[in-house]
C-alpha positions in Angstrom: -8.3 91.2 15.4 -6.8 91.1 11.4 -3.1 91.2 12.2 -4.0 88.1 14.8 -5.5 85.9 12.4 -2.9 86.8 9.3 0.0 86.8 11.3 0.5 82.9 11.5 -0.8 83.0 7.7 2.8 85.3 7.4 4.7 83.3 9.2 3.5 79.7 7.8 4.4 81.5 4.5 7.7 83.2 5.5 9.7 79.7 6.6 8.9 77.8 2.7 10.6 80.4 1.4 13.5 80.2 3.7 13.5 76.5 2.9 13.3 77.0 -0.5 16.4 78.8 -0.8 18.1 76.1 0.3 16.6 73.6 -1.7 17.5 75.7 -4.4 21.1 76.2 -3.7 21.2 72.3 -3.3 19.8 71.7 -6.8 22.1 74.4 -8.2 25.5 73.0 -6.1 24.1 68.9 -7.3 23.8 69.9 -10.7 26.9 71.9 -10.8 28.9 68.9 -9.2 27.2 66.4 -12.3 27.9 69.1 -15.0 31.1 69.9 -14.2 32.0 66.0 -14.1 31.0 66.2 -17.5 33.3 69.3 -18.4 36.7 67.4 -17.0 35.9 64.4 -19.0 35.1 65.5 -22.9 37.8 64.6 -25.2 39.6 62.0 -22.5 38.8 58.4 -21.8 37.4 59.8 -18.8 34.6 57.8 -17.1 32.3 60.0 -15.1 29.6 57.9 -14.0 30.8 57.1 -11.0 30.7 61.3 -9.8 27.3 61.3 -11.8 25.6 57.9 -9.8 27.2 59.8 -6.0 25.4 62.9 -7.3 22.4 60.7 -8.0 22.3 59.0 -4.6 23.1 61.9 -2.3 19.7 63.5 -4.2 17.3 60.8 -3.7 18.6 60.2 -0.3 17.6 63.2 0.2 14.3 63.7 -1.1 13.8 60.9 0.2 14.6 62.0 3.9 12.6 65.0 3.5 9.5 63.2 2.6 9.9 60.4 5.7 10.8 63.0 8.0 7.7 65.2 7.1 5.4 62.2 7.8 6.7 60.0 10.1 9.9 61.9 11.6 10.5 59.4 14.6 9.8 56.2 12.6 11.7 57.1 9.2 15.2 57.8 11.5 14.7 54.8 13.2 14.3 52.8 10.5 17.1 54.8 8.8 19.6 54.2 11.8 18.8 49.9 12.1 19.3 49.8 8.3 22.4 51.3 8.5 23.3 49.1 11.6 22.3 45.9 9.6 24.7 48.0 6.4 27.5 47.5 9.1 27.2 44.6 10.5 27.5 42.6 6.4 30.8 43.9 6.3 31.8 43.5 10.2 35.0 41.0 9.1 35.9 44.2 6.7 36.3 43.2 2.8 39.6 44.3 1.1 38.6 48.2 0.2 35.7 48.6 1.7 36.9 49.5 5.6 35.8 53.2 4.1 32.3 51.9 3.8 31.9 49.8 7.0 33.1 53.2 9.2 30.8 55.2 7.2 27.9 53.1 7.7 28.8 52.9 11.7 29.0 56.7 11.7 25.5 57.2 10.0 24.1 54.8 11.8 24.8 56.5 15.0 24.0 59.6 13.9 20.3 58.5 12.9 19.8 56.7 16.2 20.8 60.1 17.9 18.5 61.9 15.7 15.3 59.6 16.8 16.6 59.8 20.2 16.2 63.6 20.6 12.9 63.8 18.2 11.0 61.2 20.2 8.3 62.4 23.1 7.7 60.1 25.1 10.4 59.0 27.7 10.4 55.2 27.1 10.6 55.9 23.6 13.7 58.2 23.6 15.5 56.1 27.0 15.0 52.8 24.1 16.5 55.0 20.9 19.6 56.4 23.0 20.1 52.5 23.9 20.2 51.8 20.5 22.5 54.6 19.8 24.7 53.3 22.5 24.3 49.7 21.3 25.4 50.4 18.1 28.5 52.6 18.9 29.5 49.6 21.0 29.3 47.2 18.2 31.3 49.8 16.3 33.8 49.9 19.1 34.2 46.1 19.8 33.5 44.3 15.9 34.5 47.1 13.9 37.4 48.9 12.4 39.2 51.6 14.7 38.0 54.3 12.5 34.0 53.5 12.8 34.1 53.0 16.4 36.1 56.4 17.0 33.8 58.1 14.5 30.8 56.3 16.3 31.8 57.6 19.7 32.3 60.9 18.6 29.2 61.3 17.4 27.4 59.9 20.0 29.3 62.2 22.5 28.5 65.3 20.1 24.7 64.1 20.4 24.4 64.1 24.3 26.1 67.1 24.4 23.9 68.9 22.0 21.1 70.0 23.6 23.8 71.9 26.1 24.4 74.6 22.7 21.5 76.5 22.7 22.7 78.3 19.4 23.1 76.3 16.0 25.3 78.6 14.6 28.1 78.6 16.2 28.1 74.5 16.5 27.9 74.4 12.7 30.4 76.8 12.2 32.8 74.6 14.6 31.8 71.1 12.6 32.8 73.4 9.5 36.1 74.4 10.3 36.8 70.9 11.5 36.0 69.7 8.1 38.1 72.3 6.7 41.1 72.0 9.2 40.8 67.8 8.1 41.4 68.9 4.5 43.9 71.3 4.5 46.0 68.9 6.7 45.6 66.1 3.9 46.8 68.3 1.5 49.3 69.8 3.5 50.7 65.8 3.8 50.2 65.7 -0.3 52.5 68.4 -0.8 55.4 67.6 1.9 54.1 71.4 3.4 53.5 70.2 7.0 55.8 72.3 8.8 58.9 69.9 10.8 57.9 67.0 8.5 55.3 64.6 9.1 55.7 62.5 12.2 56.6 59.2 12.1 54.0 57.8 14.5 51.2 59.7 12.4 53.0 58.3 9.0 53.1 55.0 10.0 49.4 55.3 11.4 48.5 56.3 7.7 50.8 54.0 6.3 53.2 55.0 3.3 50.5 53.7 0.8 48.4 55.8 1.4 50.9 58.8 1.6 52.4 58.0 -2.0 48.3 58.1 -3.6 48.2 61.3 -1.8 51.2 62.4 -2.9 50.6 61.3 -6.8 46.7 62.4 -6.4 48.5 66.2 -5.4 50.9 66.1 -8.4 48.0 65.2 -11.2 46.1 68.2 -9.5 49.4 70.5 -9.7 49.6 69.2 -13.4 46.0 69.9 -14.6 44.8 72.8 -12.2 41.6 73.7 -14.2 40.1 70.2 -15.1 41.9 67.8 -13.9 43.0 64.5 -15.2 39.4 63.5 -15.7 36.9 61.5 -13.7 37.9 58.0 -12.5 41.7 58.2 -14.3 43.5 58.0 -11.2 45.1 54.1 -11.3 46.7 54.6 -14.8 48.2 57.9 -14.4 49.5 57.3 -10.5 52.6 54.6 -9.8 51.6 54.6 -6.4 48.4 52.8 -7.5 49.5 50.9 -10.8 51.9 48.8 -8.2 49.3 48.2 -6.1 47.1 44.7 -5.7 43.6 46.2 -6.6 43.8 47.5 -10.2 40.8 49.8 -9.1 43.2 52.4 -6.4 41.6 55.2 -5.8 43.6 58.1 -4.0 42.2 57.1 -0.5 41.1 61.0 0.2 37.8 62.5 -1.6 39.1 66.1 -2.1 42.7 65.2 -3.5 40.2 62.5 -5.9 38.5 65.4 -7.0 41.8 67.6 -7.2 43.0 65.1 -9.4 40.1 63.9 -11.4 37.9 67.0 -12.1 41.0 70.2 -11.0 40.5 73.0 -8.1 36.9 73.4 -9.1 35.8 69.8 -8.6 37.2 70.4 -5.0 35.5 73.9 -4.9 31.8 72.0 -5.5 32.8 69.1 -3.6 33.2 71.9 -0.4 30.0 73.4 -1.7 27.8 70.5 -1.2 29.2 70.0 2.4 28.3 73.7 2.9 25.1 73.2 1.7 24.3 70.7 3.7 25.1 72.8 7.1 23.3 75.8 5.8 20.3 73.4 5.2 20.6 72.3 8.6 20.5 75.6 9.8 17.8 76.7 8.3 15.9 73.5 9.4 12.6 73.7 11.2 13.9 70.6 13.4 15.3 71.3 17.0 18.2 72.2 17.6 19.6 68.8 18.7 18.4 67.0 15.7 20.3 69.9 13.6 23.6 69.1 15.2 23.8 65.3 16.0 23.5 65.3 12.0 25.9 67.5 11.6 28.2 65.8 13.2 27.5 62.6 11.9 28.0 64.3 8.5 30.8 65.6 9.7 32.3 62.9 10.8 31.6 61.4 7.4 33.5 64.4 5.8 36.4 63.7 8.1 36.5 60.3 6.4 36.1 60.5 3.1 39.0 62.8 3.6 41.3 60.2 5.3 39.8 57.4 3.0 37.3 56.0 0.4 34.1 56.6 2.0 32.5 58.6 -0.8 33.7 55.6 -3.5 30.3 54.1 -2.2 27.0 54.7 -3.5 25.4 53.4 0.1 27.2 55.9 1.8 26.7 58.8 -0.5 22.7 57.8 -0.5 23.0 57.7 3.4 24.2 60.9 3.9 21.5 62.4 2.0 18.8 60.1 3.7 20.0 61.3 7.2 20.4 65.2 6.1 17.1 65.3 4.6 15.6 63.6 7.4 16.7 66.4 10.0 15.7 69.4 7.7 12.3 67.7 7.0 9.3 69.9 8.0 6.6 68.5 10.1 2.8 68.6 8.4 1.2 69.2 11.3 2.6 72.7 12.6 4.2 75.3 11.3 8.3 75.4 11.9 9.4 77.7 13.9 12.7 79.7 12.6 16.0 78.3 13.8 17.9 79.8 16.4 
């Protein structure tokens, strides 16, 4: 009798302890990102404000997602999807330099809609949310840019098939591998390390301008491997950026931008931030389809950030944190079961 009474209590205490591990890891990683940006800026005419704003946006979005997701898991996630849909529609025509933000907003909006569909219990509500996810994807494909439409379609496909994978760790590991391969490919292009050279078709797709920016970023990182050249100094050190019409041109690759501005430790911290989100999703009390759908959207965002300037916009970093928070929130009405 005593053991049957104490069992649920012990289990209920065990889950918050596991959840606190990911929270502590997240605080340490985000704090390290902020501190290292300041260290890389010391003694230079650098501007760490952009990095600090991105860290603050992720933390604020994650906290809001955890709170809203624990109280209204379906309504909050649906609201996030509609908000992302609205933001994406406002940039439908595409502003110069904002292509990365538009593609990221389509990606996050689709992921949030699919997460809401998996979280909904009534059949009619779930069907309506799947239609919302499909509508966002079709709008992205028809009216948006190619990158945003392709990413939204990939997220929707992953969401539909998420229920077939019983063990979330395997899916999360595969998504992490996709992100790592993308970053490695970008670095290989930047350092001219692609075996046999970059195919002409792929080079045309990336454009000579972007390849030049990547090569400049790799060169700057090679000259300053520990602290980089300082945050937000790429434009004044890159010949390709100085020749561009936009005076605030970035390397159009978050890992390469970190390498140029903050050295290899900055790249490691950026990778640790993505790894922390995957770890938090692995420990999440939410269902496996919700977890894998959110992970697919965040991985698609990581790919877009590796190939473009998606993380240069606070609404994107805040949206990523919000989606991660919603997918890791605990329900307040019952003790969550351990993840498979």
